[in-house]
C-alpha positions in Angstrom: -24.7 -8.6 38.0 -28.0 -7.4 36.7 -28.9 -7.3 32.7 -29.2 -3.6 32.9 -25.6 -3.1 34.8 -23.6 -5.4 32.5 -25.4 -3.6 29.4 -24.4 -0.3 30.9 -20.7 -1.5 31.4 -20.6 -2.0 28.0 -22.0 1.0 26.7 -19.1 3.0 29.1 -16.8 0.9 28.5 -16.4 -0.4 32.5 -16.6 -3.4 34.2 -15.6 -7.0 32.7 -14.7 -4.7 29.5 -12.0 -2.3 31.6 -11.3 -5.8 33.0 -10.8 -7.7 29.6 -8.9 -4.4 28.0 -6.9 -4.0 30.7 -5.6 -7.3 30.7 -5.0 -7.4 27.1 -3.1 -4.3 27.6 -0.9 -6.1 30.2 -0.2 -9.0 28.6 0.5 -7.5 24.9 2.8 -4.5 26.4 0.3 -2.0 24.6 -1.3 0.8 26.4 -4.2 1.3 24.6 -7.3 -1.3 23.9 -10.8 -1.6 23.2 -13.1 -4.8 23.1 -15.6 -4.9 20.0 -17.7 -7.3 18.7 -15.6 -9.0 16.4 -12.1 -9.1 14.5 -13.4 -8.0 11.6 -15.2 -4.9 13.3 -11.9 -4.3 14.8 -10.2 -4.4 11.6 -12.7 -2.1 10.0 -12.4 0.3 13.4 -8.2 0.3 12.5 -9.0 1.3 8.6 -11.2 4.2 9.8 -9.0 5.0 12.7 -6.1 5.5 10.1 -7.5 6.7 7.5 -7.3 3.9 5.0 -9.7 5.0 2.2 -8.9 4.7 -1.4 -5.6 3.6 -0.1 -2.9 1.1 -1.0 -2.4 -1.5 1.6 0.1 -4.2 0.9 -1.1 -7.9 2.7 -0.4 -11.5 2.2 -2.7 -14.0 0.4 -2.6 -16.7 2.8 -5.1 -16.0 5.2 -9.0 -15.7 6.0 -10.8 -13.3 3.5 -12.1 -11.4 6.8 -8.7 -9.7 7.2 -9.1 -7.8 4.0 -12.9 -7.6 3.6 -13.0 -3.9 6.0 -10.0 -2.6 3.8 -11.5 -3.7 0.6 -15.6 -2.4 1.7 -13.6 0.9 1.6 -12.0 1.0 -1.4 -8.8 0.3 -0.7 -6.4 -1.2 -3.3 -4.4 -4.3 -2.4 -1.3 -5.2 -3.4 -0.3 -9.3 -2.5 2.8 -9.8 -1.3 4.7 -13.4 -0.9 4.6 -15.6 2.4 8.0 -17.0 4.4 8.1 -20.8 2.9 8.3 -21.6 6.9 5.7 -19.6 8.8 3.4 -19.2 5.7 3.5 -15.2 7.3 4.0 -12.1 5.3 7.8 -12.0 4.4 9.0 -8.9 5.2 11.7 -8.9 2.2 8.6 -9.6 -0.3 6.8 -6.5 1.4 10.0 -4.2 1.4 10.2 -5.0 -2.6 6.4 -3.7 -3.1 6.4 -0.8 -1.0 5.7 2.6 -3.2 5.4 6.4 -2.0 1.3 5.3 -2.1 1.6 2.7 0.5 -0.3 3.6 3.3 -0.3 0.2 5.4 0.7 -3.0 5.9 -2.1 -5.6 7.1 -0.3 -8.8 7.9 -1.5 -12.0 10.0 -0.2 -14.7 12.1 -1.7 -18.3 10.9 -1.9 -21.1 12.6 -0.7 -19.9 15.7 2.6 -19.0 14.1 3.6 -15.9 14.6 4.3 -13.3 11.7 7.7 -11.3 11.8 6.9 -8.0 13.5 9.8 -6.8 13.9 10.8 -7.3 10.1 7.4 -5.6 9.3 7.9 -2.8 11.5 11.3 -1.8 9.8 9.7 -1.9 6.6 6.7 0.0 7.5 9.0 2.6 9.6 11.1 3.1 6.3 8.3 4.0 4.3 6.1 5.9 6.2 3.4 3.3 6.5 1.2 2.2 9.3 1.2 -1.4 10.3 -2.3 -3.7 11.3 -1.6 -7.5 12.6 -4.1 -9.6 12.6 -3.5 -12.0 15.6 -6.8 -14.1 15.6 -4.8 -16.9 15.0 -2.0 -16.2 17.7 -3.0 -15.9 21.1 -0.6 -16.6 23.6 2.4 -17.1 20.7 5.9 -15.3 21.2 8.5 -13.6 18.8 11.7 -12.4 19.7 10.9 -13.1 23.6 7.7 -11.1 23.1 3.8 -10.9 22.6 3.4 -11.6 18.9 2.7 -8.6 17.4 2.8 -6.1 19.6 5.1 -3.9 17.5 1.9 -3.1 15.3 0.3 0.0 15.3 -3.0 -1.8 15.5 -3.1 -5.5 16.9 -6.5 -7.3 16.4 -7.5 -10.3 18.6 -10.6 -12.5 18.1 -12.3 -14.5 20.7 -14.8 -16.6 18.7 -15.2 -20.1 18.3 -12.2 -22.3 17.9 -9.5 -19.0 18.8 -7.0 -19.3 21.5 -9.1 -17.5 23.8 -12.9 -18.3 23.0 -15.3 -16.5 24.5 -18.4 -17.1 22.0 -17.8 -14.3 20.0 -16.1 -10.6 20.6 -12.6 -9.3 19.4 -10.2 -6.3 20.4 -8.1 -3.5 18.8 -4.8 -2.7 20.6 -3.0 0.5 19.9 -0.1 2.3 20.9 -0.8 5.8 19.7 -3.3 7.7 21.4 -4.8 9.5 18.6 -5.3 6.3 17.0 -7.6 4.9 20.1 -9.4 8.1 20.0 -10.4 7.8 16.4 -11.0 4.0 17.4 -13.4 5.0 19.8 -15.3 7.7 17.8 -15.6 5.1 14.8 -16.8 2.3 16.9 -18.0 3.0 20.5 -21.2 4.5 22.4 -20.6 8.2 22.5 -21.1 7.7 26.7 -17.8 6.1 26.4 -16.3 8.7 24.2 -16.9 11.4 26.4 -16.5 9.4 29.4 -12.6 8.2 28.2 -11.3 10.9 26.0 -14.0 13.7 26.7 -14.8 14.5 23.2 -16.4 17.9 22.6 -17.9 16.1 19.2 -18.9 13.1 20.0 -20.3 10.2 17.6 -23.5 8.9 17.4 -23.1 8.1 14.0 -20.3 5.5 15.2 -20.9 1.5 14.1 -22.5 -0.6 17.0 -19.3 -2.2 17.4 -19.4 -3.1 21.2 -18.5 -6.6 22.8 -21.4 -8.6 24.0 -21.2 -8.4 27.9 -21.4 -12.4 28.0 -18.6 -12.2 26.2 -16.5 -9.7 27.2 -17.1 -11.5 30.8 -16.1 -14.9 29.7 -13.0 -13.7 27.6 -11.7 -11.6 30.9 -12.9 -14.8 33.3 -10.6 -17.2 30.9 -7.7 -14.8 29.6 -5.0 -16.4 31.8 -6.3 -19.9 31.3 -6.4 -19.9 27.8 -2.6 -18.8 28.2 -1.6 -21.3 30.1 -3.3 -23.6 27.3 -1.0 -22.1 24.6 2.1 -23.2 26.8 0.8 -26.7 26.6 0.2 -26.5 23.0 3.1 -25.1 22.5 5.1 -27.8 24.3 2.9 -30.5 22.3 3.5 -29.0 18.9 7.4 -28.6 19.3 7.4 -32.3 20.1 5.4 -33.0 17.0 7.8 -30.8 14.8 10.8 -32.6 16.2 9.3 -35.9 15.5 8.7 -34.6 11.7 12.0 -32.9 11.1 13.4 -36.2 11.8 11.3 -38.0 9.2 13.2 -36.5 6.3 9.9 -36.5 4.7 9.1 -33.1 5.3 11.0 -29.5 5.0 12.5 -28.7 8.0 10.8 -26.1 10.1 13.4 -24.6 12.8 11.4 -22.1 14.9 13.6 -22.2 17.9 16.8 -20.8 15.8 14.3 -17.5 14.6 13.2 -16.8 18.3 9.5 -18.3 17.1 7.2 -19.6 19.9 3.7 -20.5 17.8 0.7 -21.4 20.1 0.4 -23.7 17.8 -3.4 -23.4 16.6 -2.7 -25.8 13.9 0.4 -27.8 13.4 1.4 -27.7 9.3 4.4 -29.0 7.5 5.1 -29.1 3.5 6.2 -32.2 1.7 10.0 -32.5 1.1 9.2 -33.5 -2.7 6.7 -34.6 -5.0 4.4 -37.4 -3.9 5.9 -40.4 -3.5 3.7 -43.7 -2.8 3.6 -44.5 0.9 5.0 -41.1 2.6 1.6 -40.5 4.8 1.7 -44.1 6.2 5.8 -43.8 6.9 5.3 -40.8 8.3 2.3 -41.0 10.3 4.1 -44.6 11.6 7.5 -42.0 12.8 4.9 -40.5 14.7 3.1 -43.7 16.1 6.8 -45.0 17.4 6.6 -41.7 19.6 3.2 -42.3 20.6 1.6 -39.0 18.5 -1.5 -40.3 16.8 -3.0 -38.2 13.8 -4.4 -37.9 10.7 -3.7 -35.8 7.9 -5.5 -33.8 5.6 -5.1 -30.8 3.5 -5.3 -27.6 4.9 -8.6 -25.5 4.0 -7.0 -22.5 3.0 -7.6 -21.0 -0.6 -5.1 -17.8 -1.3 -7.4 -14.9 -1.2 -6.7 -13.5 -4.5 -7.9 -17.0 -6.1 -11.2 -17.0 -4.6 -14.3 -16.5 -6.8 -16.0 -14.0 -4.2 -12.9 -12.2 -4.3 -12.6 -12.1 -7.7 -16.3 -11.4 -8.6 -16.4 -8.1 -6.3 -12.9 -6.7 -5.7 -10.5 -8.1 -8.9 -10.4 -4.1 -9.9 -8.8 -3.4 -6.4 -5.7 -5.5 -7.0 -2.8 -3.4 -8.0 -1.3 -5.6 -10.4 -1.8 -9.3 -11.3 -0.2 -11.1 -7.7 2.8 -12.8 -8.3 3.5 -15.4 -5.2 5.0 -18.1 -5.9 6.3 -19.4 -2.4 2.4 -19.3 -1.8 1.3 -20.9 -4.6 4.4 -23.8 -4.1 3.2 -24.1 -0.3 -0.8 -24.8 -1.3 0.7 -27.7 -3.5 2.8 -29.3 -0.3 0.8 -28.1 2.9 -1.1 -30.5 4.9 -2.0 -30.6 8.3 -1.8 -32.8 11.3 -5.1 -33.7 13.1 -4.2 -34.9 16.1 -5.7 -36.2 19.6 -2.7 -34.4 21.8 -4.3 -31.0 21.9 -3.7 -29.8 18.1 -7.4 -30.6 17.1 -9.7 -33.2 17.5 -11.5 -33.5 14.3 -11.5 -36.1 12.3 -10.0 -36.3 8.3 -9.5 -37.4 5.2 -5.0 -38.6 4.5 -3.7 -35.7 2.4 
């Protein structure tokens, strides 16, 4: 394929772009998809398409800052809600308690391959007339309640960046359920040629973001889509084996994903110590793992609660609805550790937590 043909397919949303979007719609059982330059671009497009500007949103403190970057740039007020102790994802009960008539949207995220409770969050959103946006950048291939994780969202965001479940060197995607949201997303992120081709807009938008995915990223993501899903299944089996050993050790807070119909993609395996620091617990845990042929090291997770990050405090502190109160998240920051294993979870080297 000549580069001019590839570039043209990106402008029009045809070729590899259409192939990738169609496969994603099939996998997630969602009717509309738009491939874009990054997950951050997808989140900005979602905020614009849903009219989230100078509005109020409920969100998680446990994620990458990019989940809130677009919303904050659009001067939305944020209220941080606590997380589930087991999954580290947004707790629907905490969100329900925080909802007000002014809350326009819930912004949630999968964490380390563990999917958020989309069904619970969908119920809270519907009860309050709010939108649900789910950042699934860390959950490609994960399942919950037997469904592709997050497909109950109004907008579901994927990432194809390095280190993600479907890595293509860059790029992202927004999947949507409502045709009017899809049309507005095109209007704000895509070339007028695609706007006219797909929705026949009488008023196309030459002022849109240059949010189109790179042709090479579209081709790579489309080509590797099914292989990445198969790799997620391999990680799932390895992750559950590791969790079984962790739970049997008696050293960590139990993680019972199967009883909650949670099937993570295990982009990372994390757990929390059951009690305060005791001499030798790291060595005992690693020995239990080695007995089952699982060789790993431990490290502290790199996560910093969003509202504690200096960049957030310096730029966006005044956009907090009120002082964050997330005791579960604060406790898990102290207790959590990550396992770095040679068995498919990660190949990185790290220091013992």
